Backbone as a ProteinNet text record, in pm:
[ID]
protein_1_A
[PRIMARY]
MTDSKAQRTLISEGARLGEPVPRAVIDKATASVGIPRQPDSNTGEEIDILRRRLEDLRQQITTASHMVRDGARQAVGQTEVGVKLYPMSSLLAAAAATAAFTLAIAGLFPGSRRTRYERIFDDLRGLYDSVRDRL
[TERTIARY]
2719.9	2589.2	2486.1	2358.4	2258.7	2194	2148.1	2072.4	1931.5	1876	1729.2	1635.9	1674.3	1588.2	1584.1	1706.7	1695.9	1627.5	1638.4	1560.6	1418.7	1377.2	1237.7	1181.9	1259.2	1202.1	1181.7	1277.7	1274.1	1144.6	1125.1	1005.1	875.2	865.7	741.6	716.7	820.9	795.3	774.3	799.3	793.9	635.2	623.7	501	421.7	297.9	214.2	163.5	125.4	79.3	-52.4	-63.9	-192.4	-199.5	-102.1	-97.6	-56.1	-111.5	-66.5	70.1	143.9	276.8	264.6	300.4	288.4	384.8	341.8	430.6	485.8	602.9	675.4	650.3	639.1	614.7	736.1	787.8	911.9	862.5	877.8	839.8	970.3	989.2	1105.7	1113.2	995	996	1050	1011.6	1048.7	1159.1	1199.3	1302	1279.5	1137.5	1106	1045.6	1054.2	997.4	885.7	776.1	678.2	594	517.1	416.9	277.2	202.9	76.3	-14.9	-137.6	-223.1	-270.9	-263.8	-303.7	-449.9	-523.8	-659	-668	-764.5	-776.4	-828.3	-769.6	-802.9	-852	-957.7	-1011	-983.4	-882.2	-836.5	-943.1	-1030.3	-1135.5	-1230	-1266.4	-1340.1	-1275.3	-1148.8	-1071	-1069	-1056	-1043.7	-1181.9	-1288.8	-1407.7	-1441.5	-1393	-1419	-1338.5	-1217.8	-1135.8	-1190.2	-1259.2	-1316.9	-1438.2	-1517	-1629.8	-1592.3	-1481.2	-1427.3	-1379.9	-1319.2	-1268.3	-1382.2	-1484.5	-1600.2	-1664.8	-1684.3	-1730.1	-1650.8	-1521.2	-1424.3	-1449.1	-1460.2	-1476.7	-1613.2	-1721.1	-1850.3	-1832.3	-1764.4	-1750.6	-1673.9	-1577.2	-1488.5	-1579.6	-1658.6	-1747.3	-1845.2	-1906.4	-2002.5	-1924.5	-1820	-1738.5	-1704.7	-1668.5	-1631.6	-1755.8	-1873	-1997.2	-2032.3	-2019.8	-2048.5	-1967.5	-1831.1	-1738.3	-1771.8	-1811	-1828.8	-1953.3	-2072.8	-2191.3	-2171.2	-2101.9	-2070.1	-1991.3	-1891.6	-1825.5	-1917.7	-2010.3	-2088.8	-2201.2	-2239.5	-2325.7	-2248.1	-2125.9	-2041.4	-2025.7	-1999.6	-1981.9	-2119.6	-2227.4	-2354	-2388.4	-2359.4	-2387.2	-2292	-2168.4	-2088.9	-2134.2	-2180.8	-2232.7	-2364.4	-2451.5	-2564.3	-2525.6	-2423.8	-2384.7	-2317.7	-2249.6	-2179.1	-2291.4	-2391	-2503.3	-2583.6	-2614	-2695.1	-2615.7	-2498	-2429.8	-2284.9	-2288.3	-2166.9	-2062.7	-2101.8	-2006.3	-1938.1	-2031.3	-1979.2	-1880.6	-1913.3	-1814.4	-1688.8	-1697.8	-1569.1	-1492	-1552.4	-1482.7	-1420.8	-1493.7	-1439.7	-1322.2	-1327.6	-1214.4	-1100.4	-1124.1	-1013.6	-956.8	-1032.5	-981.7	-902.5	-950.4	-872.4	-739.9	-737.1	-615.4	-510.8	-574.1	-472.7	-420.7	-504.4	-456.5	-348.1	-377.3	-281.8	-147.9	-159.6	-34.2	42	-30.7	39.2	103.5	32.4	93.1	225.3	222.8	334.6	452.7	399.2	512.4	567.2	490.4	547.9	647.6	647.5	743.2	884.7	899	1022.6	1075.1	1202.1	1240.3	1230.9	1231.1	1212.9	1336.3	1374.4	1498.6	1613.7	1683.6	1817.1	1926.6	1988.7	2097.4	2230.5	2312.1	2444.7	2530.5	2645.3	2731.4	2780.5	2789.9	2835	2744	2611.9	2504	2503.5	2537.9	2532.9	2651.1	2765.9	2878.9	2857.2	2784	2773.4	2660.8	2574.3	2480.8	2548	2642	2729.8	2807	2861.5	2944.6	2863.7	2734.6	2650.5	2612.9	2586.6	2557.8	2679.9	2791.4	2915.1	2927.7	2916	2924.9	2825.9	2692.6	2600.9	2620.1	2679.3	2717.6	2830.6	2934.5	3045.6	2996.7	2906.7	2857.9	2769.4	2700.8	2621	2708.1	2823.6	2908.1	2971.7	2991.7	3045.3	2946.1
-2809.4	-2804	-2885.1	-2832.8	-2911.9	-3000.4	-3116.6	-3209.3	-3164.4	-3158.4	-3104.8	-3214.8	-3342.4	-3444.7	-3429.1	-3402.1	-3385	-3260.2	-3161	-3032.5	-3050.6	-3127.2	-3150.5	-3249.6	-3330.4	-3421.6	-3347.5	-3262.6	-3177.6	-3090.3	-3029.1	-2941.1	-3026.2	-3129.3	-3210.5	-3281.4	-3316.2	-3377	-3290.7	-3156.1	-3060.1	-3046.7	-2999.9	-2983	-2865.7	-2881.7	-2778.2	-2684.8	-2563.9	-2471.4	-2514.4	-2501.4	-2539.3	-2675.7	-2754	-2898.1	-2901.4	-2990.2	-3009.9	-3079.9	-3035.2	-3095.8	-3219	-3338.4	-3454	-3456.8	-3524.8	-3554.6	-3691	-3702.2	-3835.5	-3905.2	-4039.3	-4115.6	-4212.7	-4206.7	-4287	-4395.6	-4524.5	-4634.4	-4698.3	-4683.9	-4728.4	-4883.3	-4940.6	-5086.4	-5151	-5102.3	-5165.7	-5085.7	-4976.4	-4885.7	-4841.9	-4809.3	-4762.1	-4616.8	-4554.7	-4431.5	-4430.8	-4363.7	-4368.7	-4239.1	-4218	-4103	-4150.9	-4114.3	-4169.7	-4092.4	-4153.5	-4087.8	-3952.3	-3858.2	-3717.3	-3694.5	-3629.4	-3595.3	-3497.9	-3518.7	-3424.2	-3293.8	-3193.8	-3058.3	-2980.3	-2905.6	-2819.6	-2677.8	-2632.5	-2490.5	-2392.7	-2432.2	-2330.9	-2305.9	-2412.9	-2382.2	-2304.6	-2335.8	-2253.8	-2106.8	-2085.8	-1932.7	-1874.7	-1953.5	-1891.4	-1863.8	-1949.7	-1921.1	-1791.2	-1785	-1669.8	-1543.9	-1547.1	-1427.6	-1385.4	-1483.8	-1455.4	-1396.1	-1451.2	-1381.8	-1244.5	-1219	-1086.9	-1000.8	-1038.6	-954.8	-922	-1024.4	-999.5	-891	-902.9	-806.8	-669.7	-658.7	-527.9	-468	-546.2	-500.8	-455.4	-524.3	-490.1	-354.1	-338.8	-213.8	-93.3	-120.8	-16.2	25.7	-66.1	-44.5	30	-15.1	55.7	201	225.8	360.6	443.7	388.5	475.9	514.4	416.4	437.1	555.7	546.9	644.1	785.4	779.2	919.6	978.5	886.2	941.1	988.5	921.9	965.7	1094.1	1121.7	1235.3	1356.3	1328.9	1423.7	1467.7	1378.2	1396.9	1482	1448.9	1525.4	1670.3	1685	1831.1	1897	1839.6	1897.4	1931.8	1846.2	1883	1985.5	1994.2	2104	2240.1	2232.3	2360.1	2404.9	2322.4	2353.1	2411.6	2342.1	2393.7	2532.6	2560.5	2687	2800.3	2760.3	2851.5	2882.2	2784.6	2799.2	2857.6	2833.5	2882.4	2938.1	3060.3	3108.3	3145.1	3211.2	3249.4	3122.8	3020.1	2906.2	2835.8	2837.7	2772.1	2845.5	2977	3070.5	3038.3	3026.1	3010	2874.3	2769.1	2634	2620.1	2685.1	2689.1	2750	2878	2937.6	2861	2791.8	2700.4	2586.9	2530.7	2424.1	2468.7	2574.1	2637.6	2662	2725.7	2749.4	2628	2523.2	2400.8	2331.9	2341.1	2282.4	2363.2	2497.1	2581.9	2551.7	2542	2511.8	2373.7	2275.7	2145	2141.2	2212.4	2223.5	2301.4	2413.7	2482.1	2401.1	2317.7	2230.2	2123.6	2096	2003.2	2061.2	2186.2	2247.8	2298.2	2287.7	2333.6	2491.1	2542.1	2688.1	2764.3	2860.8	2936.4	2858.2	2845.6	2782.2	2869.9	2825.3	2907.3	2872.2	2965.9	2931.9	2888.9	2832	2784.7	2897.8	3022	3135.2	3176.1	3178.5	3200.3	3100.8	2976.2	2873.7	2896.4	2935.6	2969.2	3080.6	3192	3305.2	3266	3182.7	3140.9	3056.9	2980.2	2906.6	2999.5	3094.8	3196.6	3280	3304.4	3390.8	3299.1	3169.4	3080.1	3070.2	3047.9	3051.2	3177.3	3293.2	3417.3	3438.9	3392.4	3415.2	3310.7	3198.6	3107.7	3149.4	3225.9	3271.8	3396.3	3480.7	3592.9	3556.6	3445.4	3394.7	3347.3	3296.1	3249.7	3367.1	3467.9	3585.6	3659.5
-3689.7	-3762.6	-3692.8	-3680.1	-3617.4	-3712.5	-3674.7	-3758.6	-3759.4	-3886.7	-3889.8	-3822.5	-3837.5	-3776.5	-3626.3	-3566.3	-3415.6	-3372.7	-3455.5	-3413.5	-3431.9	-3542.7	-3557.5	-3460.6	-3405.7	-3304.9	-3163.3	-3130.8	-3018.2	-3015	-3118.9	-3143.7	-3133.6	-3207.1	-3209.9	-3066.7	-2994.7	-2864.4	-2758.1	-2780.7	-2655.7	-2610.8	-2490.1	-2432.5	-2506.1	-2503.5	-2563.8	-2450.3	-2490.3	-2397.3	-2330.7	-2213.6	-2141.5	-2100	-2130.1	-2086.8	-1940.8	-1863.3	-1724.1	-1721.5	-1625.1	-1604.3	-1523.9	-1578.3	-1500	-1386.1	-1278.8	-1162.3	-1166.6	-1137.8	-1146	-1012.2	-1017.8	-897	-887.7	-766.3	-740.8	-645.6	-691.2	-608	-542.4	-417.4	-357.3	-343.1	-348.4	-332.4	-458.1	-568	-700.5	-777.2	-715.4	-775	-904.1	-935.7	-1060.1	-1053.8	-1172.3	-1185.2	-1293.7	-1262.9	-1360.4	-1346.6	-1441.2	-1435.1	-1431.2	-1320	-1326.9	-1422.7	-1453.4	-1544.8	-1487.2	-1562.3	-1526.6	-1560.5	-1470.2	-1508.5	-1633.7	-1712	-1827.1	-1784.8	-1841	-1799	-1919.9	-1885.5	-1989.9	-1970.6	-2039	-2022.8	-2060.2	-2152	-2187.2	-2074.3	-1992.1	-1880.4	-1771.9	-1750.1	-1651.8	-1696.5	-1823.3	-1866.9	-1844.8	-1879.3	-1849.4	-1711	-1622.1	-1480.6	-1434.4	-1486.7	-1452.8	-1510.6	-1626.6	-1684.5	-1605.1	-1563	-1459.9	-1340.2	-1281	-1151.8	-1179.5	-1292	-1330.7	-1344.3	-1411.2	-1422	-1293.6	-1196.7	-1072.6	-998.6	-999.9	-941	-995.8	-1134.7	-1189.7	-1142.2	-1133.8	-1084.4	-935.5	-857.1	-714.5	-706.2	-795.6	-786	-835.6	-949.6	-985.7	-883.9	-814.8	-702	-599.4	-551.9	-442.6	-485.7	-608.3	-643.9	-650.8	-692.1	-688.9	-555.9	-461.3	-314.9	-264.1	-289	-242.5	-298.4	-431.5	-504.5	-445.1	-429.8	-364.7	-226.2	-144.5	-7.7	1.4	-94.1	-107	-145.6	-239.6	-282.5	-160.7	-83.4	29.2	138.2	161.5	268.5	220.3	84.7	32.9	51.5	13.4	25	175.5	265.4	401.9	453.4	407.1	446.9	399	260.5	211.7	298.2	323.6	406.9	543	602.9	750.5	735.3	626.3	609.2	584.9	506.8	468.6	589.6	679.3	799.3	911.2	933	1044.8	995.7	935.1	870.6	987.2	1099	1197.6	1271.1	1293	1358.3	1266.1	1130.6	1043.8	1035.1	1036.8	1034.4	1158.1	1269.4	1399.3	1397.8	1349.9	1340	1248.1	1139.1	1045.2	1097.4	1177.7	1239.3	1347.1	1428.8	1528.5	1474.6	1358.7	1295.3	1244.3	1184.6	1135.9	1242.9	1365.1	1473.2	1532.6	1542.2	1596	1508	1376.8	1288.5	1295	1296.1	1307.3	1433.4	1551.6	1674.9	1678.6	1608.8	1602.9	1507.3	1414.2	1331.9	1396.4	1469.7	1537.3	1658.8	1710.3	1822.7	1777.9	1646	1588.8	1587.6	1584.8	1567.6	1705.8	1735.7	1871.4	1870.9	1990.3	2012.4	1949.5	2022.7	1976.1	1982.6	1870.6	1887.1	1936.8	2038.5	2089.3	2036.9	2023.9	1971.7	2094.5	2070.3	2174.7	2251.8	2199.4	2273.7	2379.3	2334.5	2436	2551.2	2514.7	2613.9	2716.3	2654.4	2742.6	2830.9	2788.8	2860.6	2975.8	2944.7	3045.9	3157.6	3115.3	3216.1	3295	3239.4	3314.9	3413.9	3368.1	3449.8	3564.9	3546.2	3652.5	3761.2	3701.1	3792	3862.6	3811.2	3871.5	3980.9	3953.7	4061.7	4170.6	4153.8	4261.8	4344.6	4276.2	4351.2	4439.6	4378.9	4446	4570	4553.1	4676.5	4781.5	4753	4859.7	4935.8	4873	4953.4	5033.8
[MASK]
+++++++++++++++++++++++++++++++++++++++++++++++++++++++++++++++++++++++++++++++++++++++++++++++++++++++++++++++++++++++++++++++++++++++

């Protein structure tokens, strides 16, 4: 069974939230351990500072997102104007880009894959040709 007095003492002596954790000082000359006086901290001020920083970050993110959105809208508008003014050039540019993309993808894959039988036949043809050249 736990003693209610011991439990009450532990709870009342525990650290409260937001209190700074003291650092212990070990003095080797006197072989004593002590806790120096800790500066008072105002958690309310720290929370207010963090809130202001958070609000600044939100504002920066909002501004950056508006800039990106406006830039995207401007690029779309310029593309539409370019297509309206130069339809054939736009069509040729799109076809060239598609062809380049297709060739790039096709270049990633090896050409025709030969079976081991085809390789054996090629080796035999090479051997036959070399023997025939000797004669």
